[in-house]
Each structure stands twice: as structure tokens, then as C-alpha cells.
C-alpha positions in Angstrom: 22.5 -16.5 24.7 24.9 -13.5 24.1 24.1 -10.7 21.5 26.6 -12.4 18.8 24.9 -16.1 19.2 22.0 -14.5 18.8 23.1 -12.4 15.3 24.2 -15.7 14.4 20.9 -17.3 15.2 19.1 -14.5 13.2 21.4 -14.6 10.2 20.7 -18.2 9.8 17.2 -18.3 10.0 17.2 -14.8 7.4 19.4 -16.6 5.3 16.6 -20.0 5.4 13.9 -17.3 3.4 13.6 -17.5 0.7 15.0 -14.9 -2.2 12.8 -11.9 -3.1 10.8 -12.7 -6.5 10.3 -10.5 -9.2 7.3 -11.4 -11.4 5.2 -9.2 -14.5 1.9 -8.1 -13.9 0.1 -5.9 -16.3 3.5 -4.3 -17.6 4.6 -3.7 -14.3 7.3 -5.7 -12.4 6.0 -6.7 -8.9 8.2 -8.0 -5.7 6.2 -10.9 -4.5 6.7 -10.3 -0.3 3.7 -12.3 -0.1 5.5 -15.5 -0.9 7.0 -15.7 2.4 4.7 -15.1 5.5 5.1 -12.2 7.7 6.8 -10.2 4.1 9.4 -8.3 3.5 10.5 -6.6 6.8 11.1 -10.4 8.3 13.7 -10.3 5.9 15.6 -8.2 7.9 14.5 -7.7 11.6 15.7 -10.9 13.1 19.2 -9.5 12.7 18.1 -6.2 14.9 16.9 -8.0 17.6 20.4 -8.6 19.5 20.0 -6.0 22.2 17.1 -7.1 24.0 15.1 -10.3 25.1 11.6 -8.7 24.9 10.1 -6.7 22.1 7.1 -4.1 22.1 5.4 -3.4 19.6 2.0 -0.7 19.9 -0.8 -0.5 16.7 -3.5 -1.7 15.6 -5.0 -4.9 14.6 -5.6 -4.2 11.1 -1.3 -4.0 10.8 0.9 -6.1 9.3 4.1 -5.2 11.9 2.5 -7.3 14.6 2.8 -11.2 12.5 6.5 -9.9 11.0 7.4 -9.1 14.4 6.0 -12.6 15.8 8.1 -14.4 13.1 11.6 -12.1 13.7 11.1 -12.5 17.6 10.7 -16.7 16.9 13.3 -16.7 14.3 15.7 -14.8 17.2 14.7 -17.2 20.4 12.9 -13.6 21.2 9.9 -12.3 23.1 7.3 -9.9 20.9 4.6 -8.5 22.7 2.0 -6.7 20.8 -0.4 -3.6 22.1 -3.4 -2.9 20.6 -7.0 -1.6 21.2 -9.5 -4.2 22.8 -11.8 -6.0 21.0 -14.2 -8.7 21.3 -12.4 -11.2 18.8 -8.8 -11.3 17.1 -8.4 -10.4 13.3 -7.0 -13.0 11.5 -3.5 -11.5 11.1 -3.6 -11.0 15.2 -4.8 -15.0 15.1 -1.5 -15.6 13.2 1.0 -14.1 14.9 0.1 -15.4 18.2 0.3 -18.7 17.0 4.2 -17.5 16.1 4.0 -17.1 19.9 3.2 -13.4 20.1 1.1 -11.9 23.3 -1.4 -9.3 22.9 -2.1 -6.9 25.4 -5.3 -5.6 24.3 -6.1 -1.8 25.7 -9.6 -0.5 26.8 -10.3 3.0 24.8 -7.7 2.1 22.8 -6.9 6.0 20.7 -3.4 5.4 19.1 -2.0 7.8 22.2 -3.3 5.8 24.9 -2.6 2.4 23.6 1.3 3.8 23.0 1.4 5.3 26.4 0.6 1.4 28.2 3.1 0.3 26.0 6.0 2.7 26.9 5.0 2.1 30.6 5.2 -1.9 30.5 8.9 -1.0 28.5 9.5 0.9 31.1 8.8 -1.5 34.2 10.0 -4.7 32.6 13.1 -3.6 30.6 11.7 -4.3 26.8 12.2 -2.3 24.1 9.4 -0.5 22.7 9.4 -0.6 18.7 8.6 2.9 16.8 5.4 2.6 13.9 6.5 1.3 10.7 8.6 -1.9 13.1 10.8 1.0 12.8 13.3 -1.3 14.9 17.1 0.0 15.2 18.6 -0.1 12.3 15.6 -0.9 10.2 16.0 2.0 7.4 19.4 1.0 6.3 18.4 -2.2 6.1 15.5 -2.2 3.8 17.9 0.2 1.6 20.7 -2.7 1.7 17.4 -5.1 1.1 16.7 -2.8 -2.2 19.5 -1.8 -3.4 20.5 -6.0 -3.7 17.4 -6.8 -6.0 18.1 -7.8 -9.7 16.2 -4.8 -10.9 17.3 -1.3 -11.2 13.8 0.6 -11.5 13.1 3.9 -12.9 10.0 4.4 -10.9 8.7 2.8 -7.2 5.5 2.4 -6.0 5.1 1.4 -2.3 2.6 1.9 0.7 3.2 4.2 2.9 2.3 3.6 7.0 4.8 5.3 8.9 7.1 6.1 5.7 9.9 3.8 6.3 10.0 1.5 2.7 9.4 4.4 1.1 12.9 6.1 2.2 14.7 3.0 1.9 14.0 3.0 -1.7 14.7 6.6 -2.4 18.1 6.1 -0.6 18.6 3.0 -2.7 17.4 4.2 -6.0 18.3 8.4 -5.8 17.4 8.5 -9.3 14.0 6.6 -9.9 10.8 8.3 -8.9 9.3 7.3 -5.9 6.0 7.0 -5.3 3.8 6.4 -1.6 0.1 5.8 -0.8 -0.5 7.1 2.3 -3.1 4.4 4.4 -3.2 6.0 7.9 -1.6 8.6 9.6 0.7 10.7 7.4 3.8 9.2 6.8 7.7 11.1 6.9 8.2 11.0 3.1 11.5 11.1 1.5 12.1 14.6 -0.6 10.7 14.7 -4.2 8.3 11.6 -3.5 4.8 11.5 -5.1 2.8 11.4 -2.0 -1.1 9.9 -2.6 -4.0 9.0 -0.5 -5.6 5.7 -0.1 -9.4 6.7 -0.4 -10.6 3.8 2.5 -10.6 4.1 5.5 -7.4 2.6 7.3 -10.0 0.2 9.4 -11.5 -1.2 5.6 -9.9 -3.1 3.0 -8.6 -2.7 -0.5 -11.6 -2.3 -3.0 -9.6 -2.7 -5.9 -6.0 -5.3 -4.5 -3.7 -6.2 -6.7 -4.1 -9.8 -8.7 -1.5 -11.2 -6.4 -2.3 -11.9 -2.5 -2.1 -8.5 -1.1 -2.4 -7.2 3.0 -5.7 -6.1 2.4 -5.7 -3.0 4.7 -2.2 -2.3 3.6 0.2 -2.4 0.6 -3.3 -3.8 -1.4 -4.4 -0.2 -1.2 -1.9 1.0 -3.7 -2.4 -1.1 -7.0 -5.6 1.1 -7.8 -2.6 4.1 -8.0 -0.3 1.8 -9.8 -2.4 0.5 -12.0 -3.7 4.1 -13.1 -0.7 5.9 -12.9 2.6 4.2 -13.4 4.6 4.0 -16.5 3.9 0.5 -18.1 7.6 -0.8 -17.9 9.7 -3.8 -16.5 11.7 -0.8 -14.7 8.4 0.3 -13.0 8.5 -1.9 -9.1 5.3 -2.5 -7.4 6.6 -3.8 -4.0 4.2 -6.2 -2.6 4.9 -6.5 1.5 3.4 -9.2 2.0 0.2 -10.9 2.3 
């Protein structure tokens, strides 16, 4: 299948996803992308996969990117491979992603540097494309910026979880006048200038202690809710971006 046909198929798959839903919870506006399997990045990722037939991501088994990649590749007719640290049993997210065709390669002595090195070596040997942390596909940040700008809200304040910081940067580009707040959940993210930076108290491998009142990725977005609940201005123009569940 050619690139143009791939892009058309991916565009059709993306259009079949329900439009973003904004709901009021506790005086804040919550973007409910927990309502679509795979979350926010599934909205834009299929159209970004045309340049290769196989895409490789390396990251923690608790990460949500594995599921988003699996669903996006399935929609675009591509192959998805996930390198992660070896464990006795797959976590529920990994098992769910495997149901969408994800191939999982477990790496003994799975520090993230070793896992990524193995994934890069695989790509060098096979011609597959390596994806950076944050599911940073070519064009991902620009696509998320376009998605944010298309939402029916002009937020004064935005709360996001920051893994790599991609979503925080996209929100800052889409809404330059908004106050961007990012809650770090693991490694230090690359955040936009002026972004307020918080750090979740839970270790990365532990679930959120104070999740939001909507389904939320327990190792990711759910960890930002305690900060938004305590520090955000109660206003319909305060947006909490719930990427997935």
C-alpha cells in the first residue's frame, strides 16, 4: 500500500473516533479522552505513520503510549513493536495493547537506557522506525497543537500530566495566553517557557493515590488531579486534559 493510500485510510480511521467531549467536574472543565480507547494520541497518530510499515516504541510497562501505538498502527495497517523491561506477567495495559496486535519484546535488566538501546538496534537491523518517549512520532506535537486549538474552549488555565512534556508544549502553542500547569510523573519533561511545574509524589511505578472522579490512566493523568483540585481556579475556562484511562 502506498503512502497516499495509507494516509487516506488513517484519516478515515481518525474521523470515526468520537469528537472530544468536555464535561464540568468540580467547577473545572475536563476533556474526557478516557471515553476513547487509546486516548488522545489515537486521534492524531494514525495519520503520522505513513512513512514506514513498522514502528517501535521503548518504554515502561505502565506507560499509556503502548496502547495508543497499538491502536494507531492497527487503524493505519502498520505493525507496532514495544520494547519493555522483562516481567513475569504483562500489566493490564500491555495485555490490552496486545489485543490490538502489539508485539512485545521483553528486555532482561530492563533499565530504560538498555531497553531503548535494544529497540534502536532492532530498528537498525530491520529498517523499522524508532519512536521517542511521549510517542513522539514525526509531526505529533504539531498535530496535538492543531487538535487543542480546534477544541470548543478558550482556556485561561490548563492542567496536564507531563511524561515527555509533548502535550504541555502543544497546549502552550495552541493557547499562548493560557497558564499551563504540568505535573511530572517520571523523568524530567521538556516544558514550554512559563509553564508551572509540579512533581507527583507517587513513584512512577505506583498508581495515583487521589484519582479524579472520571476514569483516568492510573499511572499518568490521574496523578495530576490532586494538584488541579487543590490549586486550579474554579472556572469553566480551567481545563483538565484527561488523556485516557
